[in-house]
N, C-alpha and C positions, 0 to 999 in steps of 0.2 A: 777031623770034625771041627776042632777049635779054629782052624785057619779059615773055614768057610762060614763062620758065625755071622759076620757082617753081610755077606751075600745072602744068607738065609733070611736075615731080618729084613733086608731090602725086598726080597721076593715075597715074603709074607705081607709086608706093607703094601705092595702093589696089589696082591690078591685081595687083601682086606678092603682096600680103597675101591676096587672094581666091584666087589661083592656088596659093599655098602651103597654104592651108586645104583647098582641094579636093584637092590632091595628097596631103596627109596623110590625108584622109578616105577617098579612093578607092583610092589605091595602098597606103598604109600600113595603114589599117584598124585593127581592134581584134584583138589576138591571141586566139586561141581557148584554151580551158582545157586542151586536150590537144595543143597544138602541140609539136613537137620544139624543142630549143634552137636549131637552125639556123633554123627558121621564125620563132621568137620574135625572134631577132637580126635577121632580114630585115625584119620588121615594125617593129622598133625603129629600124633604120637609116632606113627611109623616113619614119617619123614624125619623126625628128630633122631630116631634110632639109626636110620640110614646115614644121616649127617654125622652122627657120633662115630659110626664105623669108618666113614671116609676120613674123619679127622684123626682117629687113632692110626689108620693105615698110612696117612701122610706123615704123621709123626714118627712112626716106626721106619718108614722109608728114609726119612731124613736122618734119623738116629743111626741107621745102618750105614748110610753114606758117610756120616761124620766118623763113625767107628772105623770104617774102611780107610778113610783118609788118615786118621790118627795112626792106625796100624801101619799104613804104608810109609809114613814119615818117621815113625818111631823105631823102625827096624835098624839094627846096628849094621853098618857097612863093613864088609869083610874085605880088607885090602891085601 
């Protein structure tokens, strides 16, 4: 399990990014031109939540990639 940790973090990052993108697109959506301020605030809130999920997903993806590269180069070579 420990050897697959960076791969799991990368996969979770991708899933979280996709989920955040879909959440922002479907739940948040695009505010209409004649929305009330309350509706515009509601859409803005959900878009910010989706954007946060995408950012956390991208950061975990990059963190997993960096951890994988560090693990790859830090292995001791057996001669």
